[in-house]
N, C-alpha and C positions, 0 to 999 in steps of 0.2 A: 660734336658735344659733349657726350654721354663717355665715348671713349675717352677723352682726355680727364674727364670730371672725376672719372673712377681713377686714372693712374694719379690725381692731384690725388685724393683720399686715401690711395695705397702708399705715393711716397709720405704722406701727411702722419699715418698711422703707424708707418714701419720706425720714421724718427722718434715716434711717441714712445716707443716701447724705449728708446733711449733717452730722451727727455723726460720722461714721466708723463702724466697724463694732461696735455693741454687743457686750459681754461677751456677753451675754447671749443674744445668736443663734449667738454665736461656739460659747457652751458647747453650745445647742440641737442645732446640725448634729452634732458629733462626739457625741452621743447617738446621735444619726439612725443613723448609721455600723453602728449593733448592732441594725438594725432587723430583722435576720432572723434573731438569735441570735447563737451561737457553738457549732456540733458539734462535738464529737470529731471528726465525721468530715470536717470541713472542708476545702476545697483549698488549701491555703497557698500566698502568690505574694507576693512582693515588689516587681513590676512586672509586670501579666499585660498580654499583650499576643497578636494574630489576626493571621497568615496566611493571607492571599484566596490560593491556587491558582487563577490563571483558567483554566488548562488544563483545570481538571479540572470545569471547574463547564460543568453540560449548561444552552444557551440558555432551554429549554423550562420548566425547574425552578425550583420555586418551592416544596419542601421546608423550607428553612430559613426563608425568612419565615413559612411557616404555621405552623409548629413556636412561633415566637418568638411570634408575636401571639397565640393561641392561648392559648401559657403566659402571657401577657402582659395579657389580655385587651386588647389593641388592637382598637379597633370596625373592620369593614367600612363604609364610608357606602357611600351608593346613589350611581348614575352624575350625577345631577344636583350632586352635592355633593363630587367628585373633588378639586377645588381647596383643600378642608377634609379631606383625607383626614390621618392618622395614620398615624407613618409610624417602623419603628424599623429595620428591615431592610429595603434594596430593592436597585431595580436601576436602575441607570444608564451611559448608554452611555459607550465610554473617551473622546470628544469630552467630556461633560458631568463626567466624575467627575473629569478629567484635562487640564482645558484650558490649563495649565502648561508639560506634557510638550512639549520642542522635538521634535518627531518630523516631522522634512520629507516622510514617505515613509508612512506609515499602511498596516502589514502590512493584508492583506487581512482576517486572520481576525480583526482586533481592529476591523473598519468593524461598526459594530451590534451589538458585543458588549457582554451585559449582564453590567456588574461591580457584582456584592453588596458595596453601601455602609450604612454604620452610621457611629453615634459612632466617634472615631478615644479617644477617653475621655485627649487629651492632656497630658502631660505641665507643659504650661504653659498651660491650658487658660481663653481668655479669658473662657468662660460664667462662670465662678467668680469673677471679678475685678467682673462689673457685677451681679450678683444682691445686689438691696437685702436682701434677709431672708434671706440663706444658707441658703435652699432648694436652692440648686446648691451642691455640695460635693465635694473632690477627697478621697478616704479616705486618710489618712494611711500606713495601714500596705501600701497593696499598688495605688494611684494610680489605682483606679474613679472614674470621674465619675458621680455621685449625686446622686438628686434626694431631698429629701423633700416629696412631693406636698401636702401639709398645710400646709406652711409658703408654698408657692407662690401669689402675689396676682398672677400674671397680666401682669403689665408687662411680658412680651417683651421686654426688655431682652436677654436670653441668645442669645434667637433671632437677634438682631439683633447679636448678637457674635458668633456662630459663624460661621466662615468654611466649612463643609459643609454646610449644611443639613440638619443633623439635627437637630434638636427641632420638635415638631409642637406647635401651640393645637390646644385643644378647646374650637370656634367653638358647637359640643352638647352636650349631653349625651351621653356615651358610652356608658353602659348602654343607651343605647335601641338602638345600631346593636350588640351582642352577640348573638350567634345561641347563645352556651353562656356561663358565666362558670365560671372558675377560681378556685376559691374561694380557692386557697392564694396569690393573688395580690393586693393592695387593684384595687380599680377605682378610676378618675379623675371627678373632676366637672368639670363646667361652668368653661371659667376658666381652666383651668391649664395649663401644659406639660408634656410629658412625651418621652421618648428612651428608648434602648437603655443599658443597667446592666450591659453584661458579664456578665446572669445571676449579681448578688451572690446571689439569694434560691439559687440550684441552688451556686454554690461553697460555698454555706453547709452545704452536708448531703451534700457530698462529691463534686458531679454536676457533668460538663463543660456549659458554656452550652448551651441547648436545639437552637440551630442547629447546633452542633457536633457536635449528635450525631446530629440528623437529615438530615446530611450523607451520600447515600452514597458518596461517591467520595471523601473525605476528599481533600478541596478547601478547609474550615476546620478550620484546624490552631490551638488554644489552649496556650499557658505562659506560663511565666516569664521574660519575658528576661533577669533578673537568675541564672537556675538556667544554666550552661555546657551543659548534657547534656538541658536540655529540648527537646522536639519543636521549639518555632518558632526555637531557636538555631539546632538543627544544620540549618535551611530558610533562615536568615541567614548560616549561613555555605559554606552550598555551590551555592545559586541568586540570583542578581542579583533585586532588588525596589525596588520605586517607592512613593510614598507620596503620598498627598493633599496637595499645598500644603506643602509641610515649609518652603517658603521663606519663610514667615508667622511662623517662629518659633516654635509649637504643638506642634509634639513628636508629631505625631502614632503611635500604637500599633497600629497596622494597616498592615501590611506587604501588598502584591500584587507575586503571581510572575508574569508575562505567557508 
């Protein structure tokens, strides 16, 4: 049943490339925005963003990664499958995360420094434009780029379009590599793409993202860019920040204080 449904969606998605975005797919994606409900305690925002203060990050700390991956059923693959690992939030060295930054003499403190990187939840997300089934969509009310895992046909167009490497493909059944399962969040299937969702399911019940709550040094700050009194706006007013590849016009919503 699951196989035939995915085959149908694949055919429908590829047809949509030639016929334009079908209204039924668009309406389905809009409905999927409410996947986790609308609790009265939900955190409300119109333009969510995150600030990463690298100076507060401890190089060997994995707390934010562990919290995110445990909460979202992200599998831990064995070493021999490392090249196929699934990542929602992970570490990259400065030179890899910001290859376009014109810093002639990189400060010693940044050489080899691990930077937390994740989906940037772009204002102009190329992944959304290329998805043939609307499995990837940008939520209208707050700008979060989400995925409907059931609609993903595994074409990987979104992976090719994302300039940040923020998407992972399940080459294997991820459920086989979960030490424990969080029943509050859906698991995925083989052949499905996944990525960070800015913890939309946590926001829906009034909680900040898991990575932010797990960070002991307050190196991760989350808030509404459209709220002048939010924590992220306060940092952006007082500190100089950089973003990953802003010259591409994607409008990334993760900022870094270095």
